[in-house]
C-alpha positions as CSV (number, residue, x, y, z in Angstrom):
1,M,74.2,-10.5,3.5
2,A,72.5,-13.8,3.3
3,K,70.4,-14.6,0.0
4,R,66.8,-14.8,0.4
5,T,64.1,-16.2,-2.2
6,G,61.6,-13.6,-3.7
7,G,59.2,-15.3,-1.4
8,E,61.2,-14.9,1.8
9,I,61.5,-11.0,0.6
10,L,58.2,-10.6,0.0
11,V,56.7,-12.1,3.4
12,A,59.4,-9.7,4.9
13,A,58.4,-6.8,3.2
14,L,54.7,-7.3,4.1
15,R,55.5,-8.3,7.7
16,A,57.5,-4.6,7.8
17,H,54.4,-3.1,6.6
18,G,51.8,-4.7,9.6
19,V,50.5,-7.7,7.7
20,D,49.5,-10.4,10.5
21,R,47.0,-11.7,7.7
22,I,46.5,-13.1,4.1
23,F,43.6,-14.6,2.7
24,G,43.8,-16.7,-0.2
25,V,43.1,-20.0,-2.5
26,P,46.7,-21.2,-2.7
27,G,48.1,-22.0,-5.8
28,E,50.9,-23.6,-7.3
29,S,52.1,-20.0,-9.5
30,Y,53.2,-19.0,-6.4
31,L,54.5,-22.1,-3.9
32,P,57.8,-20.2,-2.7
33,L,55.5,-17.7,-1.3
34,L,53.6,-20.0,0.5
35,D,57.0,-21.7,1.5
36,A,58.3,-18.9,3.1
37,L,55.2,-18.1,5.1
38,Y,56.0,-21.7,6.1
39,A,59.1,-21.0,7.2
40,Q,58.3,-18.0,9.4
41,G,59.5,-17.7,12.4
42,A,57.6,-17.2,15.5
43,A,57.7,-13.7,15.7
44,A,54.7,-11.9,14.2
45,P,54.0,-14.3,12.0
46,I,51.5,-13.9,9.0
47,A,48.5,-16.7,9.1
48,F,47.1,-17.7,5.9
49,V,43.3,-18.0,5.8
50,T,41.9,-20.7,3.3
51,C,39.4,-19.8,1.2
52,R,37.2,-21.9,-0.9
53,H,36.8,-19.4,-3.8
54,E,38.7,-16.3,-4.9
55,A,35.5,-14.1,-4.9
56,G,35.3,-15.0,-1.6
57,A,39.2,-14.4,-0.4
58,T,39.0,-11.1,-2.0
59,N,35.8,-9.9,-0.2
60,M,37.6,-11.2,3.1
61,A,40.4,-8.8,2.4
62,E,38.6,-5.9,1.0
63,A,36.4,-6.3,5.0
64,D,39.4,-6.5,6.7
65,A,40.6,-3.2,5.1
66,K,37.8,-1.5,6.0
67,L,38.0,-2.7,10.0
68,T,41.6,-1.9,9.8
69,G,42.2,0.8,8.3
70,R,45.0,-1.0,6.5
71,P,45.3,-2.5,3.0
72,G,43.8,-5.9,2.8
73,I,46.0,-8.6,1.5
74,C,44.4,-11.7,-1.0
75,A,46.9,-14.2,-2.6
76,V,45.5,-16.2,-5.4
77,S,47.0,-17.9,-8.3
78,R,46.9,-16.9,-12.4
79,G,44.8,-17.1,-14.5
80,P,41.4,-18.1,-13.1
81,G,42.2,-17.6,-9.8
82,A,43.0,-13.6,-10.6
83,M,39.8,-13.7,-12.7
84,H,37.7,-14.5,-9.8
85,A,39.0,-12.4,-7.3
86,A,38.3,-9.7,-10.0
87,I,34.9,-9.0,-8.0
88,G,36.7,-7.9,-5.0
89,L,38.7,-5.8,-6.6
90,H,36.0,-4.1,-8.4
91,T,34.3,-3.7,-5.0
92,A,37.5,-1.9,-3.1
93,Q,37.7,0.5,-6.4
94,Q,33.6,1.3,-6.0
95,D,34.3,1.7,-2.1
96,S,37.4,3.5,-2.1
97,T,39.0,0.7,-0.2
98,P,43.1,-0.3,0.2
99,L,44.0,-3.5,-0.9
100,I,47.0,-5.5,-2.3
101,L,46.1,-8.6,-4.3
102,L,48.9,-10.8,-4.9
103,V,48.6,-12.8,-8.4
104,G,51.3,-15.7,-9.2
105,Q,52.0,-15.4,-12.9
106,V,53.8,-17.8,-15.7
107,P,57.9,-17.6,-15.5
108,R,59.5,-15.0,-16.7
109,A,60.8,-17.0,-19.9
110,H,57.4,-18.6,-20.9
111,R,55.6,-14.7,-21.3
112,G,54.1,-13.9,-24.3
113,L,53.6,-17.7,-25.5
114,G,50.2,-18.4,-24.3
115,A,51.6,-20.8,-21.1
116,F,49.1,-22.8,-19.3
117,Q,46.6,-19.7,-17.3
118,E,49.1,-16.6,-18.8
119,M,47.3,-13.5,-18.9
120,D,48.7,-10.0,-18.9
121,F,47.7,-8.7,-15.8
122,T,49.1,-5.0,-16.2
123,Q,46.2,-4.9,-19.2
124,V,43.7,-7.2,-17.6
125,F,43.4,-4.6,-14.2
126,A,44.4,-1.3,-15.6
127,S,40.8,-0.1,-15.3
128,V,40.0,-1.2,-11.8
129,A,43.3,-1.2,-9.8
130,K,45.4,2.3,-8.8
131,Y,48.5,0.5,-9.6
132,V,49.5,-2.7,-11.4
133,A,52.8,-4.3,-11.6
134,E,55.0,-7.3,-12.6
135,I,57.7,-7.8,-10.4
136,D,60.8,-8.9,-12.8
137,D,63.9,-9.1,-10.5
138,P,63.3,-10.5,-6.7
139,A,65.7,-8.0,-5.7
140,D,63.0,-5.1,-6.8
141,I,60.5,-6.8,-4.2
142,P,61.0,-4.2,-1.2
143,R,60.6,-0.9,-3.6
144,I,57.6,-2.2,-5.1
145,V,55.4,-3.2,-2.6
146,A,56.5,0.1,-0.8
147,V,54.9,2.0,-4.1
148,A,52.1,-0.4,-3.9
149,Y,51.3,0.7,-0.3
150,R,51.9,4.4,-0.9
151,A,49.5,3.8,-4.1
152,A,46.9,2.1,-1.7
153,M,46.6,4.5,1.0
154,T,47.2,8.0,-0.7
155,G,44.2,10.1,-2.4
156,R,41.2,8.1,-3.0
157,R,42.2,4.8,-1.6
158,G,42.0,1.6,-3.9
159,P,43.1,-1.6,-5.2
160,V,46.7,-2.6,-6.0
161,V,47.8,-5.6,-8.0
162,L,51.3,-7.1,-8.0
163,S,51.9,-10.3,-10.5
164,L,54.4,-12.5,-9.3
165,P,56.3,-14.9,-11.8
166,E,56.7,-18.3,-10.3
167,D,60.7,-17.8,-10.8
168,V,61.2,-14.5,-9.2
169,L,59.6,-16.0,-6.3
170,A,62.2,-18.7,-6.3
171,E,65.3,-16.8,-7.3
172,A,67.6,-15.9,-4.8
173,S,68.9,-12.2,-3.8
174,E,70.6,-10.7,-1.8
175,V,68.6,-7.1,-0.6
176,A,67.8,-5.2,2.3
177,D,64.3,-4.9,3.5
178,L,63.0,-1.2,3.7
179,P,61.5,0.2,6.5
180,P,57.4,0.6,6.4
181,I,56.4,4.2,4.1
182,E,55.1,6.7,6.2
183,I,52.2,8.8,4.6
184,P,52.0,12.6,6.1
185,P,48.2,13.3,6.3
186,A,47.2,16.3,3.8
187,A,46.3,19.1,5.8
188,P,43.3,21.6,4.5
189,D,44.2,24.6,3.4
190,A,43.8,27.1,6.2
191,Q,42.7,29.9,3.7
192,A,40.1,27.2,2.9
193,M,38.9,26.1,6.3
194,A,38.6,30.3,6.9
195,V,36.2,30.7,3.7
196,L,34.3,27.4,5.3
197,S,34.2,28.9,8.7
198,D,32.8,32.1,6.8
199,S,29.8,30.1,5.3
200,L,28.9,27.6,8.5
201,A,28.5,31.5,10.3
202,S,25.6,32.6,8.0
203,A,23.8,29.3,6.8
204,Q,20.7,29.3,8.2
205,R,20.0,25.5,7.0
206,P,23.3,23.5,6.8
207,L,23.8,20.3,6.1
208,M,26.8,18.0,6.2
209,V,26.9,14.2,4.3
210,L,29.9,12.0,5.4
211,G,30.9,8.9,3.7
212,G,33.7,7.4,1.2
213,S,36.7,5.7,3.4
214,G,40.1,7.0,5.4
215,W,38.1,7.1,8.8
216,S,38.8,6.7,12.0
217,P,37.5,6.2,15.6
218,E,39.3,9.5,16.1
219,A,38.1,11.3,13.0
220,C,34.5,10.2,13.6
221,A,34.8,11.6,17.4
222,D,36.1,14.8,15.9
223,I,33.4,15.1,13.2
224,I,30.5,14.6,16.1
225,R,32.5,17.2,18.1
226,F,32.2,19.8,15.1
227,A,28.3,18.9,14.2
228,E,27.5,19.7,17.9
229,A,29.6,22.5,18.3
230,H,27.4,24.2,15.0
231,D,24.1,22.5,15.3
232,L,24.8,20.5,12.2
233,P,22.7,18.1,10.9
234,V,24.5,14.8,9.5
235,A,23.6,12.6,7.1
236,S,25.6,9.3,5.5
237,G,26.0,8.6,2.1
238,F,25.2,5.5,0.5
239,R,26.2,2.3,3.1
240,C,28.3,4.5,5.5
241,Q,25.9,4.6,8.3
242,D,28.1,3.9,10.6
243,L,30.3,6.9,11.1
244,V,28.3,8.9,13.3
245,P,25.7,7.0,16.0
246,L,22.2,6.5,14.2
247,S,21.3,7.3,17.9
248,H,22.9,11.0,17.8
249,E,20.2,13.5,18.1
250,L,21.9,14.8,14.7
251,Y,21.9,12.4,12.9
252,V,18.9,12.8,9.8
253,G,19.4,10.1,7.8
254,D,21.5,7.8,4.7
255,L,21.4,8.8,1.1
256,G,21.4,5.4,0.0
257,I,19.0,3.2,-1.8
258,G,15.1,4.4,-0.5
259,P,16.0,7.5,1.4
260,G,13.3,9.5,3.4
261,P,11.7,12.2,1.8
262,G,12.3,15.0,4.5
263,L,15.9,14.1,4.1
264,K,15.5,14.5,0.0
265,K,13.7,18.0,0.8
266,R,16.4,19.0,3.2
267,V,19.1,18.5,0.6
268,A,17.1,20.6,-1.7
269,E,16.2,23.3,0.9
270,T,19.8,23.5,2.6
271,D,21.9,26.7,2.0
272,L,24.9,25.3,3.0
273,L,25.6,21.5,1.7
274,L,29.0,20.1,3.4
275,V,29.9,17.0,1.7
276,V,32.9,15.1,3.5
277,G,34.4,11.7,2.0
278,E,31.9,11.1,0.0
279,R,32.2,10.8,-3.8
280,L,28.6,12.0,-4.7
281,G,28.0,8.4,-6.6
282,D,25.0,7.9,-8.7
283,I,23.1,6.2,-5.5
284,T,24.2,9.0,-3.1
285,T,22.7,11.4,-5.7
286,Q,20.1,9.4,-6.6
287,G,20.7,9.0,-10.2
288,Y,22.4,12.0,-9.8
289,T,19.3,14.3,-9.3
290,L,19.4,15.1,-5.9
291,L,22.0,18.1,-7.2
292,A,22.0,19.8,-10.6
293,R,25.1,19.5,-12.6
294,P,27.6,20.5,-13.1
295,K,27.0,23.6,-10.7
296,P,24.9,22.6,-7.9
297,Q,22.2,25.2,-7.1
298,Q,23.0,25.4,-3.3
299,P,25.9,26.5,-1.7
300,F,28.0,23.4,-2.1
301,V,31.7,23.0,-0.2
302,H,33.5,19.5,-1.2
303,V,35.9,18.0,1.3
304,H,38.0,14.8,-0.4
305,P,41.5,13.5,-0.1
306,E,41.9,13.4,-3.8
307,P,42.1,16.3,-6.0
308,A,40.5,14.6,-9.1
309,E,37.4,14.1,-7.4
310,L,36.8,17.4,-6.8
311,G,34.6,19.1,-9.1
312,R,34.7,15.9,-11.3
313,V,30.5,15.6,-11.1
314,F,30.0,18.2,-9.2
315,Q,31.6,21.7,-9.3
316,P,31.6,23.0,-5.5
317,D,32.0,26.4,-4.2
318,L,34.6,25.8,-2.4
319,A,37.1,22.4,-2.8
320,I,38.9,21.3,-0.3
321,V,41.9,18.8,-0.5
322,A,42.5,16.9,2.8
323,D,42.9,13.6,4.4
324,I,39.5,12.9,6.3
325,A,40.9,12.7,9.9
326,A,43.1,15.7,8.9
327,F,40.1,17.6,8.3
328,A,38.0,16.4,11.0
329,Q,40.5,18.0,13.4
330,A,41.0,20.9,11.9
331,A,37.1,21.7,11.5
332,V,37.1,20.9,15.6
333,A,39.2,24.5,15.6
334,L,36.1,26.3,13.9
335,N,34.9,28.5,16.4
336,V,31.6,30.1,14.9
337,P,28.4,30.8,16.7
338,A,25.4,28.7,15.2
339,P,22.3,30.8,14.6
340,P,19.5,29.7,16.9
341,S,16.9,28.9,13.9
342,R,19.6,26.2,13.2
343,R,18.6,24.1,16.2
344,D,15.0,24.2,14.8
345,W,16.2,23.0,11.2
346,A,18.3,19.9,13.0
347,R,15.3,19.2,15.1
348,D,12.6,18.6,12.3
349,A,15.5,17.0,10.3
350,R,15.8,14.3,13.1
351,A,11.7,14.2,13.6
352,D,11.8,13.1,10.0
353,Y,14.4,10.5,10.3
354,L,13.1,8.9,13.6
355,A,9.3,9.0,11.6
356,Y,10.6,7.5,8.7
357,H,13.1,4.6,10.2
358,A,10.5,3.5,12.8
359,I,9.8,0.0,11.9
360,P,5.9,-0.5,10.5
361,P,3.6,-2.6,11.9
362,S,4.2,-6.5,10.7
363,R,2.3,-7.2,7.3
364,P,1.8,-11.3,8.1
365,R,1.1,-13.6,4.2
366,N,0.4,-16.9,3.9
367,G,2.3,-17.6,7.5
368,C,5.4,-16.4,6.3
369,V,8.3,-14.6,8.5
370,D,8.0,-10.7,7.8
371,M,11.3,-8.5,7.9
372,A,10.0,-6.1,10.3
373,E,9.6,-8.6,12.9
374,V,13.2,-9.4,12.2
375,M,14.5,-6.3,12.6
376,S,12.3,-5.2,15.4
377,R,14.1,-8.2,17.6
378,L,17.7,-7.6,16.5
379,R,17.2,-4.1,17.6
380,E,16.4,-5.4,20.9
381,V,19.3,-7.5,21.3
382,L,22.3,-6.6,19.3
383,P,24.8,-5.1,21.2
384,D,25.7,-1.7,20.4
385,D,29.5,-3.0,18.6
386,A,27.8,-5.6,16.9
387,I,28.9,-5.8,13.1
388,V,26.0,-6.3,10.9
389,T,27.1,-6.9,7.1
390,N,25.2,-7.5,3.6
391,G,25.8,-8.2,0.4
392,A,22.5,-7.3,-2.0
393,G,19.2,-7.8,-3.1
394,N,16.1,-6.3,-2.3
395,Y,16.5,-7.6,1.3
396,C,19.1,-5.0,2.1
397,G,16.0,-2.9,2.3
398,W,15.2,-3.7,5.7
399,V,18.6,-3.8,6.9
400,N,19.8,0.0,5.7
401,R,16.4,1.4,6.9
402,F,15.6,-0.3,10.1
403,N,18.7,-1.8,11.9
404,R,20.5,0.7,14.3
405,Y,24.1,1.3,13.7
406,N,25.5,2.6,16.9
407,G,29.6,2.2,16.4
408,F,32.4,2.8,13.7
409,R,32.8,-0.1,11.5
410,T,29.6,-1.7,12.8
411,Q,28.2,-1.7,8.9
412,L,29.9,-3.8,6.5
413,A,28.3,-3.3,3.0
414,P,29.5,-3.3,-0.4
415,V,28.8,0.3,-2.8
416,S,29.5,-1.8,-5.6
417,G,26.3,-3.7,-5.0
418,A,28.3,-6.8,-5.1
419,M,26.2,-10.0,-4.6
420,G,27.7,-12.9,-2.2
421,Y,29.5,-10.1,0.0
422,G,27.9,-10.8,3.2
423,L,29.1,-14.1,4.5
424,P,32.6,-13.5,3.7
425,A,32.9,-10.2,5.1
426,A,31.5,-11.7,8.4
427,I,34.3,-14.0,8.9
428,A,36.9,-11.4,7.7
429,A,34.9,-9.3,10.9
430,K,34.8,-12.2,13.2
431,L,38.6,-13.1,12.8
432,R,39.4,-9.4,13.4
433,H,37.1,-9.3,16.3
434,P,36.5,-12.5,18.0
435,D,34.9,-10.8,20.7
436,R,32.4,-9.1,18.9
437,M,28.4,-10.2,17.6
438,V,28.7,-10.6,13.8
439,V,25.7,-11.1,12.1
440,A,25.4,-11.5,8.2
441,F,22.7,-10.7,6.4
442,A,21.9,-12.3,2.6
443,G,19.0,-13.4,0.0
444,D,18.9,-16.9,-1.3
445,G,20.3,-15.9,-4.5
446,C,23.5,-13.8,-2.7
447,F,24.4,-16.6,-0.1
448,T,23.8,-19.0,-2.7
449,M,27.1,-17.1,-4.6
450,A,29.5,-17.7,-1.6
451,M,27.6,-20.5,0.8
452,T,31.0,-22.5,0.1
453,E,32.4,-19.9,2.6
454,L,30.9,-21.8,5.6
455,A,33.7,-24.0,5.2
456,T,35.9,-21.5,5.9
457,A,34.0,-20.4,8.8
458,M,34.4,-23.9,10.5
459,Q,37.8,-23.9,9.7
460,Q,38.8,-21.0,11.5
461,R,36.0,-21.9,14.0
462,A,34.4,-17.9,13.0
463,A,31.2,-18.1,14.9
464,I,29.3,-15.8,12.7
465,I,25.4,-15.7,12.3
466,V,24.1,-15.3,8.5
467,L,20.1,-14.7,8.3
468,V,19.2,-15.9,4.8
469,V,16.2,-14.3,3.3
470,N,14.8,-16.9,1.2
471,N,11.7,-15.5,-1.2
472,G,12.7,-17.8,-3.6
473,T,13.3,-14.8,-6.4
474,Y,16.1,-12.7,-7.6
475,G,13.8,-10.1,-5.7
476,S,15.4,-7.1,-7.4
477,I,15.3,-8.1,-10.7
478,Q,11.8,-8.6,-10.1
479,M,11.1,-5.5,-8.8
480,H,12.6,-3.5,-12.1
481,Q,11.3,-6.0,-14.4
482,E,7.5,-4.9,-12.8
483,R,8.6,-1.3,-13.4
484,Q,10.2,-1.6,-16.7
485,F,7.4,-4.4,-18.2
486,P,4.7,-5.3,-15.9
487,G,3.4,-8.8,-15.8
488,H,6.7,-9.6,-17.9
489,S,8.6,-11.4,-15.1
490,I,11.2,-14.2,-16.5
491,A,14.4,-15.6,-14.9
492,I,14.2,-14.7,-11.7
493,A,12.6,-18.0,-9.8
494,L,15.0,-19.8,-7.7
495,T,14.9,-23.3,-6.3
496,N,16.8,-23.3,-3.4
497,P,18.2,-26.3,-1.3
498,D,17.4,-26.5,2.5
499,F,19.7,-23.9,3.7
500,A,19.6,-25.0,7.7
501,A,20.2,-28.5,6.4
502,L,23.1,-27.3,4.2
503,A,24.4,-25.9,7.5
504,R,24.3,-28.7,9.4
505,S,26.1,-30.4,6.7
506,F,29.1,-28.4,7.3
507,G,28.8,-28.7,10.7
508,A,27.4,-25.3,11.5
509,F,24.0,-24.2,13.3
510,G,21.2,-24.6,11.0
511,E,17.6,-23.7,11.6
512,S,14.6,-23.1,9.5
513,V,11.9,-20.1,10.7
514,S,8.6,-20.0,8.1
515,H,6.1,-18.0,10.5
516,I,5.5,-15.6,12.4
517,G,6.8,-15.2,15.9
518,A,9.6,-18.0,15.5
519,F,12.7,-15.9,14.9
520,G,13.0,-14.6,18.4
521,A,13.8,-18.2,19.8
522,A,15.9,-19.3,16.7
523,F,17.8,-16.1,16.9
524,D,18.7,-17.0,20.8
525,R,19.4,-20.6,20.0
526,A,21.8,-20.0,17.3
527,V,23.7,-17.3,19.7
528,A,24.0,-20.1,22.1
529,A,25.4,-22.4,19.6
530,N,28.7,-20.3,19.7
531,R,29.4,-21.8,16.2
532,P,28.7,-21.0,12.9
533,A,25.1,-20.3,12.5
534,V,22.6,-20.1,9.2
535,I,19.0,-19.2,9.9
536,E,16.5,-19.1,6.8
537,L,14.1,-17.2,6.8
538,R,11.2,-18.0,4.6
539,T,9.5,-14.4,3.3
540,D,6.8,-14.0,1.3
541,P,8.3,-13.2,-2.5
542,E,5.3,-10.3,-2.4
543,L,6.4,-8.3,0.3
544,I,9.3,-7.0,-2.1
545,T,10.2,-3.5,-0.3
546,P,9.1,-2.5,3.5
547,A,7.0,0.1,1.6
548,T,5.1,-1.7,-0.8
549,T,4.1,-5.4,-2.7
550,V,5.2,-6.5,-6.2
551,A,1.4,-6.2,-7.2
552,A,1.3,-2.5,-6.4
553,I,4.4,-2.3,-8.2
554,R,3.0,-4.0,-11.5
555,D,-0.4,-1.8,-11.0
556,Q,1.2,1.3,-10.5
557,A,3.5,0.8,-13.7
558,L,0.3,-0.4,-15.6
559,A,-1.7,2.7,-14.6
560,T,1.1,4.8,-16.1
561,R,1.2,3.2,-18.9
562,Q,-2.6,3.6,-19.5
563,Q,-2.3,7.5,-18.6
564,P,-3.0,9.5,-22.0
């Protein structure tokens, strides 16, 4: 058996598990890994996508994992590189996304001496990663990579960190490659499915909520067939609006930020709440208020692949441990006639959804762009398979409420609520699906946290379209300030660059839209440019959400304070 460096052994192990792309920022602490990537043969090479910031790299890897269903791979250097990458790890943990972060480390003999950029990554990442290991022997690389994959992909999926001392990557060893791990799906218990069948048979007002990770096109198709067979209205958890086409007659809305009042009412009135894959975090449950804790009043069935998630916050009447695909497949086989009254329940819920998600009339102010106009135009021109990404900010209220997600993995947005996600996610999406349209939304604050990745988009020829919603403020913070401390807004004003000119300086298409009626033509020009594009949307900061204004929020808060 020929000796290979640790870097070469690691590349072989990653390739065995189907890795075709690594996102990262190169660092001197893992040069042998980079050299092994340089020396790859022509067969199934692993591409290295050079990013401009480690946060962008981990966000790209996380988004890529959502699109493929396999762990995204990111490589960064020690110390500052690892800390910059922490935001993507946090998003992977919150979003239950499989991700493997490879971190260069000081040589083994220097550990514990306070060496340059030294950190104990097993301690630093213990609270955010499912598994953290530092590899001490190159011969152990194949085994630990297999362990990392198993940890990332089983139960509640999530991130893994592998610390790689640079001398381990450089040291030669004789070790055989291991085959890729196989993870048998956890099928639901037959008795539990029989209990669910009985519950469905008697339910007059059931509601199914979908969310979490581990979905696939096949699983989504099965769960839709299950819903259709039982006249079962379907809602989605926070930022999981692409599991059922929003055009489907049984889709009734999302339990995200600002859900429709009709949907919240139906959660309270349901006589069978079936939750599949969704953890029921604070956003989906509206600050843990939609359901009583610890025991909801509604009959409650919870399906999740991680046993520890079942009953952790809300105690279910029936807990089903199962992989999403396995449960969906088993659910299709249930043969329970739906009571006729259930059709009225589902139809009325759908009518509420359509009314709440109808785009309201434009509210032109000061000649600025109105986001209602933007969303109306996008509904007309975006293909059903277009991928729409966003980060965090009040601008997301228009995107999540009015965009039509009509295909699996057409939405890439962080459950973690991380700013700076939309642009890197869009790049990863375009690299994975170059033939699909990819549109990223970002607020002015959100975009400036990641705008250096425009250089990555140009280098990779990723023809994404970025819509920068520029209202000159940290709008979400202002909204919360006005609610809690009316009239005391502070630290929210932003002095911004000319975003269109900035884009052009990168070589991208750039255009600013500052008045009603101009967006449609600008978007058409961005599409025709066939290269990375930025359209700056200059909006009125007073229009803080689709439903209200800053002044209205302030007035309501002041009126509440004046009440005896």
